[in-house]
C-alpha positions as CSV (number, residue, x, y, z in Angstrom):
1,M,26.0,-3.4,28.3
2,F,27.3,-6.7,29.7
3,S,24.4,-6.7,32.3
4,Y,21.9,-6.1,29.5
5,F,23.1,-9.0,27.4
6,A,23.2,-11.1,30.6
7,L,19.5,-10.2,31.1
8,I,18.7,-11.2,27.5
9,T,20.4,-14.5,28.0
10,L,18.4,-15.1,31.2
11,V,15.2,-14.4,29.3
12,Q,16.1,-16.8,26.6
13,L,17.1,-19.6,29.0
14,S,14.1,-19.1,31.3
15,G,12.5,-21.9,29.4
16,L,14.8,-24.2,31.3
17,L,13.4,-23.2,34.7
18,I,10.7,-25.8,34.8
19,P,12.9,-28.7,33.5
20,F,15.7,-27.6,35.9
21,I,13.3,-27.7,39.0
22,W,12.1,-31.1,37.9
23,F,15.8,-32.2,37.5
24,L,16.7,-31.0,41.1
25,I,13.7,-32.9,42.5
26,S,14.6,-36.1,40.6
27,A,18.4,-36.2,40.7
28,T,20.9,-37.4,43.3
29,N,23.2,-34.8,45.0
30,R,26.0,-35.7,42.7
31,W,23.8,-35.2,39.6
32,R,22.5,-31.9,41.0
33,V,26.0,-30.5,41.2
34,W,26.8,-31.6,37.6
35,G,23.5,-30.3,36.4
36,T,24.1,-26.9,37.9
37,V,27.5,-26.7,36.4
38,A,26.0,-27.6,33.0
39,V,23.5,-24.8,33.3
40,V,26.2,-22.3,34.2
41,V,28.3,-23.4,31.2
42,L,25.2,-23.1,29.0
43,F,24.5,-19.6,30.3
44,I,28.1,-18.5,29.6
45,A,28.0,-19.9,26.0
46,S,24.6,-18.3,25.3
47,F,25.8,-15.0,26.7
48,V,28.9,-15.0,24.4
49,N,26.8,-15.9,21.4
50,N,24.3,-13.1,22.2
51,Y,27.0,-10.5,22.7
52,F,28.8,-11.2,19.5
53,V,26.1,-12.4,17.1
54,L,23.4,-9.9,18.1
55,P,20.3,-12.1,17.7
56,D,16.9,-10.9,16.8
57,L,15.3,-9.6,20.0
58,A,11.7,-9.3,18.7
59,Y,9.2,-11.0,21.0
60,P,8.4,-13.9,18.6
61,S,12.1,-14.8,18.4
62,L,12.4,-14.7,22.1
63,I,9.3,-16.9,22.5
64,D,10.7,-19.4,20.0
65,G,13.9,-19.7,22.0
66,W,11.9,-20.1,25.3
67,I,9.8,-22.9,23.8
68,M,12.9,-24.6,22.4
69,W,14.7,-24.6,25.7
70,L,11.5,-25.8,27.5
71,I,11.0,-28.8,25.2
72,G,14.6,-29.7,25.0
73,G,15.0,-29.5,28.8
74,L,12.0,-31.6,29.5
75,I,13.3,-34.3,27.1
76,V,16.7,-34.4,28.7
77,V,15.3,-34.6,32.3
78,A,12.7,-37.3,31.2
79,V,15.5,-39.4,29.7
80,L,17.7,-39.0,32.8
81,R,14.9,-39.7,35.2
82,R,13.8,-42.9,33.4
83,F,17.2,-44.4,32.4
84,V,19.7,-43.0,34.9
85,F,18.1,-41.9,38.2
86,R,15.8,-44.9,38.5
87,V,13.3,-43.1,40.7
88,G,12.3,-45.1,43.8
89,R,14.1,-48.0,45.4
90,N,11.9,-50.6,43.8
91,A,12.1,-49.3,40.3
92,Q,11.5,-52.1,37.8
93,P,13.0,-52.5,34.3
94,V,11.1,-50.8,31.6
95,T,8.6,-53.2,30.0
96,R,6.3,-52.8,27.0
97,E,3.4,-52.1,29.3
98,T,5.2,-49.0,30.6
99,D,6.3,-47.8,27.1
100,N,4.9,-44.7,25.7
101,W,2.1,-44.8,23.2
102,L,4.4,-44.2,20.2
103,T,6.7,-47.1,21.2
104,Q,3.8,-49.4,21.7
105,W,2.4,-48.5,18.3
106,F,5.7,-49.2,16.6
107,T,5.9,-52.5,18.6
108,R,2.5,-53.6,17.2
109,I,3.7,-53.2,13.7
110,G,6.9,-55.2,14.4
111,V,9.4,-52.5,15.2
112,S,11.0,-52.5,18.6
113,F,13.1,-49.9,20.3
114,G,15.7,-49.9,23.0
115,W,16.2,-47.0,25.4
116,L,18.2,-45.1,22.8
117,G,15.3,-45.4,20.4
118,R,12.9,-44.1,22.9
119,V,15.1,-41.0,23.4
120,A,15.3,-40.5,19.7
121,G,11.5,-40.8,19.4
122,A,11.0,-38.2,22.1
123,A,13.4,-35.9,20.3
124,V,11.6,-36.4,17.0
125,L,8.3,-35.5,18.6
126,A,9.8,-32.3,20.1
127,V,11.2,-31.4,16.7
128,V,7.8,-32.1,15.0
129,L,6.0,-29.9,17.6
130,F,8.5,-27.1,17.0
131,V,8.2,-27.4,13.2
132,I,4.4,-27.4,13.5
133,L,4.5,-24.1,15.4
134,G,6.9,-22.6,12.9
135,S,4.8,-23.8,9.9
136,V,1.6,-22.4,11.4
137,S,3.4,-19.1,11.9
138,A,4.7,-19.1,8.3
139,I,1.3,-19.9,6.8
140,I,-0.4,-17.2,8.8
141,T,2.3,-14.7,7.9
142,Q,2.0,-15.5,4.2
143,M,-1.8,-15.7,4.0
144,N,-2.7,-12.9,6.3
145,P,-0.8,-9.8,5.1
146,K,-3.8,-7.6,5.6
147,P,-2.9,-6.3,9.1
148,A,0.6,-5.3,7.8
149,V,-0.8,-3.5,4.8
150,Q,-3.4,-1.7,6.9
151,S,-0.5,-0.5,9.2
152,I,1.0,1.4,6.2
153,K,0.2,5.1,6.4
154,T,-1.1,5.6,2.8
155,D,-2.1,8.6,0.8
156,M,-3.9,7.6,-2.4
157,N,-4.1,10.0,-5.4
158,N,-5.8,9.4,-8.7
159,T,-3.6,11.7,-10.7
160,T,0.1,12.8,-10.6
161,K,-0.7,16.5,-10.4
162,N,0.5,16.9,-6.8
163,A,3.2,14.3,-6.8
164,P,6.5,15.4,-5.3
165,M,8.1,15.1,-8.7
166,P,10.6,17.8,-9.6
167,V,9.4,20.1,-12.4
168,I,12.0,21.6,-14.8
169,K,10.8,24.9,-16.3
170,D,13.9,26.2,-18.1
171,S,17.3,25.1,-19.2
172,A,19.0,27.1,-16.5
173,E,18.0,24.4,-14.0
174,T,20.1,21.3,-13.6
175,P,17.9,18.5,-12.3
176,V,20.1,15.5,-12.4
177,V,21.5,13.9,-9.2
178,N,24.9,12.4,-9.2
179,A,24.9,8.6,-9.5
180,P,26.0,6.9,-6.2
181,Q,28.5,4.7,-8.0
182,T,30.3,7.7,-9.3
183,V,30.2,9.4,-5.9
184,S,31.5,6.3,-4.3
185,T,34.4,6.1,-6.8
186,D,35.3,9.8,-6.2
187,M,35.2,9.3,-2.5
188,N,37.5,6.3,-2.6
189,N,39.9,8.2,-4.8
190,S,40.0,10.9,-2.1
191,L,40.9,8.6,0.8
192,N,44.4,10.1,0.9
193,S,42.8,13.3,2.4
194,F,43.9,12.2,5.9
195,K,46.7,10.5,7.7
196,N,47.0,6.7,7.7
197,S,44.3,6.5,5.1
198,N,45.5,3.0,4.0
199,V,43.9,1.4,7.1
200,Y,40.4,2.7,6.4
201,D,37.7,2.1,3.9
202,L,34.3,3.4,2.8
203,N,31.6,0.8,3.3
204,H,28.3,2.6,2.7
205,M,26.7,6.0,1.8
206,R,23.5,7.7,2.7
207,V,21.6,10.5,1.1
208,Q,20.4,13.3,3.4
209,M,19.6,17.0,3.5
210,Y,22.4,19.1,4.9
211,Q,21.9,22.9,5.4
212,G,19.2,22.8,2.7
213,K,21.2,20.8,0.1
214,M,21.0,17.2,-0.8
215,V,24.3,15.4,-0.1
216,Y,25.9,12.0,0.1
217,V,27.5,11.1,3.5
218,A,29.9,8.2,3.8
219,P,31.7,7.3,7.1
220,V,35.3,6.1,7.1
221,E,35.6,2.6,8.6
222,F,38.3,0.2,9.6
223,S,39.4,-2.0,6.7
224,G,41.9,-4.3,8.6
225,G,39.7,-5.9,11.1
226,F,40.3,-6.4,14.8
227,W,44.0,-5.5,15.1
228,R,43.6,-2.3,13.2
229,Y,40.8,-1.3,15.6
230,I,43.0,-2.2,18.6
231,H,45.8,0.0,17.3
232,Y,43.7,3.1,16.3
233,K,40.6,2.9,18.5
234,Q,38.6,5.4,16.4
235,V,38.0,6.5,12.8
236,P,39.0,10.1,11.7
237,G,35.7,11.3,10.2
238,Y,33.5,11.1,7.2
239,F,33.1,12.3,3.6
240,M,30.4,14.6,2.3
241,T,29.6,15.3,-1.4
242,N,26.9,17.5,-3.0
243,A,24.5,15.2,-4.7
244,T,23.3,17.7,-7.3
245,E,26.5,19.2,-8.6
246,K,28.0,17.2,-11.5
247,N,31.6,18.2,-10.7
248,A,31.3,18.3,-6.9
249,D,34.4,17.1,-5.1
250,P,34.2,14.9,-2.0
251,K,35.0,16.9,1.2
252,F,36.5,15.1,4.1
253,I,35.1,16.2,7.5
254,K,37.4,15.6,10.4
255,K,35.2,14.3,13.2
256,P,36.9,11.5,15.1
257,M,34.3,8.8,15.8
258,K,34.7,6.2,18.6
259,Y,31.4,4.3,18.2
260,T,31.1,2.9,14.7
261,P,29.9,-0.4,13.1
262,S,33.5,-1.4,12.4
263,A,34.5,-1.0,16.0
264,Y,34.6,-3.9,18.5
265,F,33.2,-4.9,21.9
266,N,31.1,-2.1,23.5
267,N,32.2,0.5,20.9
268,D,30.4,-1.4,18.1
269,A,27.5,0.9,17.0
270,D,25.2,-1.9,16.2
271,R,25.9,-3.6,19.6
272,R,25.1,-0.4,21.4
273,I,21.8,0.0,19.5
274,S,21.0,-3.7,20.1
275,A,21.2,-3.0,23.8
276,H,18.2,-0.7,23.4
277,S,16.1,-2.9,21.1
278,L,14.4,-5.5,23.3
279,G,11.2,-6.5,21.6
280,Y,12.2,-5.1,18.2
281,T,14.1,-6.2,15.1
282,M,17.0,-4.1,13.8
283,V,16.3,-3.6,10.1
284,G,19.1,-3.4,7.5
285,D,22.6,-4.7,7.4
286,T,24.0,-2.0,9.7
287,A,23.3,1.4,11.1
288,Q,23.5,4.4,8.7
289,L,25.3,7.7,9.2
290,E,23.6,11.0,9.3
291,V,24.9,14.4,10.5
292,D,23.2,17.4,12.1
293,D,23.6,20.9,10.7
294,K,26.7,21.4,12.8
295,G,28.3,18.4,11.3
296,T,28.1,16.1,14.3
297,P,27.8,12.5,13.1
298,Y,25.2,10.1,14.4
299,Y,24.3,6.5,13.5
300,V,20.6,5.8,12.9
301,R,18.8,2.5,12.7
302,T,15.1,1.5,12.3
303,L,13.6,-0.8,14.9
304,V,10.4,-2.7,14.0
305,K,8.3,-5.4,15.5
306,P,6.0,-8.1,14.0
307,I,2.2,-7.9,14.1
308,S,2.0,-10.9,16.5
309,Y,3.6,-14.1,17.4
310,F,2.0,-16.0,14.6
311,N,1.9,-13.1,12.1
312,R,5.5,-12.2,11.5
313,N,4.8,-9.4,9.0
314,Y,6.0,-6.0,10.2
315,D,3.9,-3.3,11.8
316,Y,4.8,-0.2,9.7
317,T,3.2,2.3,12.0
318,H,4.6,1.4,15.5
319,Y,8.3,1.3,14.8
320,K,11.1,3.0,16.7
321,V,14.2,5.0,15.6
322,A,17.5,4.5,17.4
323,V,20.0,7.4,17.2
324,L,23.6,6.9,18.4
325,N,26.0,9.8,19.0
326,T,29.3,8.5,17.5
327,I,31.4,10.7,19.8
328,T,29.7,10.1,23.2
329,G,28.2,6.6,22.6
330,K,24.8,7.7,23.9
331,V,21.8,6.0,22.4
332,N,18.3,7.5,22.3
333,V,15.3,5.6,21.0
334,Y,12.5,7.7,19.6
335,S,8.9,7.2,18.4
336,P,8.5,8.4,14.8
337,N,7.0,11.8,15.8
338,D,9.8,12.6,18.3
339,V,12.8,12.0,16.1
340,P,15.3,15.0,16.0
341,S,14.8,17.3,13.1
342,F,18.2,16.6,11.6
343,V,17.3,13.0,10.9
344,D,16.0,12.9,7.4
345,I,15.6,9.1,7.1
346,T,13.9,7.3,9.9
347,V,13.0,4.3,7.8
348,T,15.8,2.3,6.3
349,P,15.5,1.5,2.5
350,E,15.2,-2.2,3.2
351,L,12.1,-1.6,5.2
352,V,10.6,0.8,2.6
353,A,11.2,-1.7,-0.2
354,K,9.4,-4.4,1.7
355,E,6.6,-2.0,2.5
356,V,6.1,-0.9,-1.1
357,T,6.1,-4.5,-2.2
358,M,3.4,-5.4,0.3
359,F,1.4,-2.4,-0.7
360,G,1.5,-3.3,-4.4
361,K,0.8,-7.0,-4.0
362,Y,-1.6,-7.3,-1.1
363,R,-3.6,-4.1,-1.0
364,H,-6.8,-6.1,-1.8
365,G,-5.8,-9.2,0.3
366,F,-3.9,-12.4,-0.2
367,W,-6.3,-14.3,-2.4
368,N,-6.6,-11.5,-4.9
369,A,-2.9,-11.7,-5.6
370,T,-3.0,-15.5,-6.3
371,S,-3.9,-17.3,-9.5
372,F,-7.3,-17.9,-7.9
373,G,-8.0,-14.2,-7.5
374,G,-8.9,-11.4,-9.8
375,H,-5.5,-9.6,-9.5
376,T,-7.3,-6.3,-9.0
377,D,-4.7,-3.5,-8.7
378,V,-1.9,-6.0,-8.2
379,M,1.4,-4.2,-8.9
380,K,5.1,-4.6,-8.3
381,P,7.9,-2.0,-7.9
382,T,10.3,-1.5,-10.8
383,Q,13.9,-2.8,-10.5
384,A,16.0,0.2,-11.5
385,G,16.7,2.0,-8.3
386,T,19.9,2.5,-6.3
387,E,18.8,1.4,-2.9
388,G,16.5,-1.2,-1.2
389,G,17.4,-4.1,-3.4
390,D,17.3,-1.9,-6.6
391,K,13.7,-0.9,-6.0
392,L,14.1,2.7,-4.6
393,T,15.7,5.9,-5.7
394,P,16.0,8.8,-3.3
395,Y,14.5,12.2,-4.3
396,A,14.9,15.6,-2.7
397,Y,11.8,17.7,-2.9
398,K,11.1,20.8,-0.9
399,G,13.7,20.0,1.7
400,R,12.6,16.4,2.3
401,I,13.9,13.0,1.2
402,Y,11.5,10.7,-0.6
403,Y,12.1,7.1,-1.7
404,F,10.7,6.9,-5.2
405,T,9.7,3.9,-7.3
406,G,7.5,3.2,-10.3
407,M,4.8,0.6,-10.0
408,T,4.2,-1.7,-12.9
409,S,2.2,-4.7,-13.8
410,V,3.1,-8.2,-12.5
411,N,2.6,-9.3,-16.1
412,S,6.1,-9.5,-17.5
413,H,4.8,-8.7,-21.0
414,Q,3.8,-5.2,-19.9
415,S,6.4,-2.4,-19.7
416,S,4.4,0.6,-18.7
417,I,4.0,2.5,-15.4
418,L,0.7,2.2,-13.6
419,G,1.6,4.7,-10.9
420,Y,4.3,6.0,-8.6
421,T,5.0,5.6,-4.9
422,F,6.8,8.3,-3.0
423,V,7.6,7.3,0.6
424,D,8.5,10.2,2.9
425,A,11.7,8.9,4.5
426,R,11.1,10.8,7.7
427,T,7.4,10.1,8.3
428,N,7.1,6.8,6.4
429,T,4.0,8.0,4.7
430,L,3.4,6.2,1.4
431,H,2.0,8.5,-1.3
432,Y,0.7,6.7,-4.3
433,Y,-0.1,8.6,-7.6
434,R,-1.9,6.9,-10.4
435,E,-0.4,7.5,-13.9
436,Q,-3.1,8.2,-16.5
437,G,-0.7,8.6,-19.4
438,N,1.6,6.2,-21.3
439,V,4.9,6.1,-19.4
440,M,7.6,3.5,-19.9
441,T,9.3,1.7,-17.0
442,P,12.8,2.9,-16.0
443,E,14.2,-0.5,-17.0
444,R,13.0,0.1,-20.5
445,A,14.4,3.7,-20.5
446,I,17.8,2.3,-19.4
447,S,17.6,-0.4,-22.1
448,Y,17.0,2.3,-24.8
449,A,19.8,4.5,-23.5
450,Q,22.3,1.7,-23.4
451,Q,21.4,-0.1,-26.7
452,D,20.0,2.3,-29.1
453,I,20.5,6.0,-28.0
454,N,24.0,5.7,-26.6
455,P,25.5,2.4,-27.9
456,Q,29.0,3.0,-26.5
457,N,30.0,0.6,-23.8
458,Y,28.3,2.7,-21.1
459,K,25.9,1.5,-18.4
460,G,22.8,3.4,-17.5
461,T,21.9,4.1,-13.9
462,L,19.9,6.4,-11.6
463,P,16.8,6.8,-13.9
464,L,15.0,9.9,-12.5
465,L,11.5,11.0,-13.6
466,Y,10.9,14.7,-14.1
467,R,8.2,16.9,-15.6
468,I,9.6,18.9,-18.5
469,N,7.2,21.2,-20.2
470,G,4.4,19.1,-18.7
471,D,5.8,15.8,-20.1
472,P,7.1,13.0,-17.9
473,T,10.8,12.5,-18.9
474,W,13.3,9.9,-17.8
475,V,16.8,11.3,-17.2
476,V,19.4,8.5,-17.2
477,S,23.1,8.9,-16.2
478,M,25.5,7.0,-18.4
479,L,28.6,5.7,-16.6
480,D,31.8,4.0,-17.8
481,R,31.5,0.3,-17.0
482,D,35.0,-0.1,-15.8
483,N,35.5,2.8,-13.3
484,N,31.9,4.3,-12.9
485,S,33.0,7.6,-14.2
486,F,30.2,9.8,-15.5
487,M,30.1,10.0,-19.3
488,K,26.8,11.4,-20.6
489,Y,23.2,12.2,-19.8
490,V,20.2,10.9,-21.7
491,Y,16.9,12.7,-21.6
492,L,14.1,10.5,-22.9
493,K,10.5,11.3,-23.2
494,A,8.7,8.7,-21.1
495,D,6.0,8.0,-23.7
496,G,8.3,8.5,-26.7
497,N,9.2,4.8,-27.2
498,N,12.7,5.9,-28.4
499,Q,11.2,7.6,-31.5
500,S,13.2,10.1,-33.4
501,G,13.0,13.5,-31.8
502,T,11.9,12.2,-28.3
503,Y,15.4,11.9,-26.7
504,A,18.6,13.8,-26.4
505,V,22.2,12.9,-25.4
506,G,24.7,15.3,-23.9
507,D,27.7,15.9,-21.6
508,D,25.9,18.1,-19.1
509,A,22.4,18.6,-17.8
510,Q,21.8,22.1,-19.2
511,S,22.8,21.6,-22.8
512,T,21.2,18.2,-22.9
513,L,17.9,19.7,-21.6
514,A,18.1,22.5,-24.2
515,L,18.6,20.0,-27.0
516,F,15.8,17.8,-25.7
517,E,13.4,20.7,-25.7
518,Q,14.5,21.7,-29.1
519,R,13.9,18.3,-30.6
520,L,10.5,18.0,-28.9
521,G,9.5,21.3,-30.3
522,A,10.6,20.4,-33.7
523,K,8.7,17.2,-33.6
524,T,5.5,18.8,-32.5
525,G,5.9,21.8,-34.7
526,M,5.5,24.4,-31.9
527,S,6.7,27.9,-32.5
528,T,6.8,30.9,-30.3
529,G,7.4,33.7,-32.7
530,K,9.8,35.2,-30.2
531,V,12.7,34.9,-32.6
532,G,12.9,34.7,-36.4
533,D,11.2,38.0,-37.3
534,K,14.5,39.8,-37.8
535,T,18.2,39.2,-38.1
536,I,19.8,38.4,-34.8
537,S,23.4,39.6,-34.1
538,G,25.6,39.3,-31.1
539,T,28.7,37.9,-29.4
540,I,28.7,34.3,-28.3
541,Q,29.1,33.7,-24.6
542,R,29.0,29.9,-24.3
543,V,29.2,26.9,-26.7
544,A,28.2,23.3,-26.0
545,K,28.3,20.2,-28.2
546,P,26.0,17.6,-26.7
547,D,26.4,15.2,-29.6
548,D,27.9,14.9,-33.1
549,K,24.9,16.4,-34.8
550,T,24.3,19.5,-32.7
551,I,26.1,22.7,-31.6
552,L,24.4,24.8,-29.0
553,F,25.4,28.4,-28.1
554,I,24.1,31.4,-26.2
555,L,24.7,35.1,-26.8
556,R,25.5,37.8,-24.3
557,N,22.4,39.5,-23.0
558,D,20.1,37.0,-24.7
559,S,18.2,34.3,-22.9
560,H,17.7,32.1,-26.0
561,V,19.6,28.9,-26.6
562,Y,20.5,28.6,-30.4
563,A,21.2,25.3,-32.2
564,L,23.2,24.5,-35.3
565,D,22.3,21.2,-37.0
566,T,25.6,19.8,-38.1
567,S,23.9,17.1,-40.3
568,S,22.3,19.8,-42.5
569,K,23.5,20.1,-46.0
570,D,23.9,23.9,-45.4
571,F,26.3,23.3,-42.5
572,K,29.8,24.5,-43.4
573,P,32.8,22.5,-41.9
574,T,34.4,25.7,-40.6
575,E,31.3,26.4,-38.4
576,Q,32.3,23.5,-36.1
577,F,35.1,25.8,-34.8
578,L,32.6,28.2,-33.3
579,Q,33.8,29.5,-29.9
580,A,33.0,32.0,-27.2
581,G,33.7,35.6,-28.3
582,D,32.8,35.1,-31.9
583,K,30.6,37.7,-33.4
584,V,27.7,36.2,-35.4
585,S,24.5,37.1,-37.2
586,F,21.7,34.9,-38.4
587,K,17.9,34.2,-38.5
588,A,16.4,31.6,-36.2
589,T,13.1,29.8,-35.6
590,A,11.8,29.1,-32.0
591,T,10.9,25.5,-31.4
592,A,9.2,25.5,-27.9
593,S,6.6,27.8,-26.5
594,D,7.6,27.7,-22.8
595,T,11.3,27.7,-23.3
596,A,13.7,29.8,-25.4
597,E,15.4,27.3,-27.8
598,A,15.7,28.2,-31.4
599,S,17.0,26.5,-34.6
600,V,19.5,28.6,-36.5
601,S,18.9,29.1,-40.3
602,L,22.3,28.0,-41.7
603,T,21.7,29.8,-45.0
604,T,21.7,33.1,-43.0
605,F,24.4,32.2,-40.5
606,K,27.6,34.4,-40.6
607,N,30.6,34.3,-38.2
608,D,32.4,37.5,-38.6
609,S,35.2,36.3,-36.4
610,L,36.0,33.3,-38.6
611,K,37.4,34.3,-42.0
612,V,38.6,31.6,-44.3
613,K,40.7,32.7,-47.4
């Protein structure tokens, strides 16, 4: 690795080659020695900086450095040659006739310079030239986003029919994914699962598929800096938590890892990956952990390159994926089509967020998105996600990870969804689905859930969009603000605008979904006729109380979910003590055609197990 960073330093300092040759020709022997020593010191300082700072190694950045050293070197040699070396035996003092054109111009207007002023003038010219190059590059990058947008692999769809959006068909399914804040808190509470846990920390998590299930993976990292690393040399393993089970406990996987982002010197994961990234930019704050189906941990990082020297927008097609084995330290760099099958996320969320933003804003060019253009199809991603600067939320669909975000109008007065983007995290294909209906933004859904539906001091997070009975529905997880503990679910019909009967609040996904379907059915007046024609009798198997106004229960050998309305004038106070094992009889009315929820007639409800004298 040292030889690699030495090579990078030589590439960066190669701009000094021409000035240094000029210097050797012009200088005396003594100055040649001191000049050579200065170049060696400069090389050592640059090498140390490259090794520890890990600069951007994309070609435009390398070219910028080359130009900077070239111009700076030429200025230094020119100054030395003119004011120190005194080329030739008959060198004469500098006169106005031999001044450069800039000095002569200032002299004509009454401003005179000594030799120090001439040096400053040359330096200013060099800085101006460098600023001009940078400004040209910035302008082209900003005003010519078309090549970058065209490099995005895009699949356009006029409807949401085939969107990789989970569809919930019955209340036995539990669609909600655990909020990352809650999982992170649970993992930190489990750090005592291994020896010397006080010297480690959890710095980041990543969603991935593991043996067919969606999980969170979080590596253990050094928390005490350099001296902790020197003492322990490696971290003991990583945590894994099921992302779809509400009460899933974090499991510590003992897999000692030598090469991690919190290690130092040649064991630093990012440094090892940087040593294979010449010509590319490492995207994201640090490499992210993924594990194969045998549990072997790897660090993965996306490497991208700009379109050209002047157009610094990323090329979203021709990127690379670096995969580091945390045990052996071996790094392999793959093209997108050759990445190992266990890697579920080849594009980091930061890159996807930028990609989605570019797609929404510049799909029809730069001028269309300005105040001078027509703003045709100009959109922006919503800001309620958990990754990529709050723009993205990971979805698991048919064994693949997708980064989801809603696209809404750039007009701040509008709060409806125009469409959805689902970016395949493995192939980086952006699938866009236009929404034809009236669907509120996730920010609006969270606002309703926090302020109106569930006014306790809870915070809403992880808004996920599902199809329930054909209707788009936002599912919001409500967390305690102090410790991120999960408190409740809110199911909110996406076009319901918080109207009565279009939302449900509950403690678990199943009972909340049952209540939500019951309320929607009652609001629309749907009836199945499956129950209600005769008296129903049976033994209660499970009871749930999703809120203060509803009691849900199921009977043994009966697929229906029955609901008692505790706000009804016919509700008896003793009925709130309903529990599993009670023998009941009643009549009920179905409220949804595709599901099996039914409202119990309280005038006919009898609980034979509860006798009040």
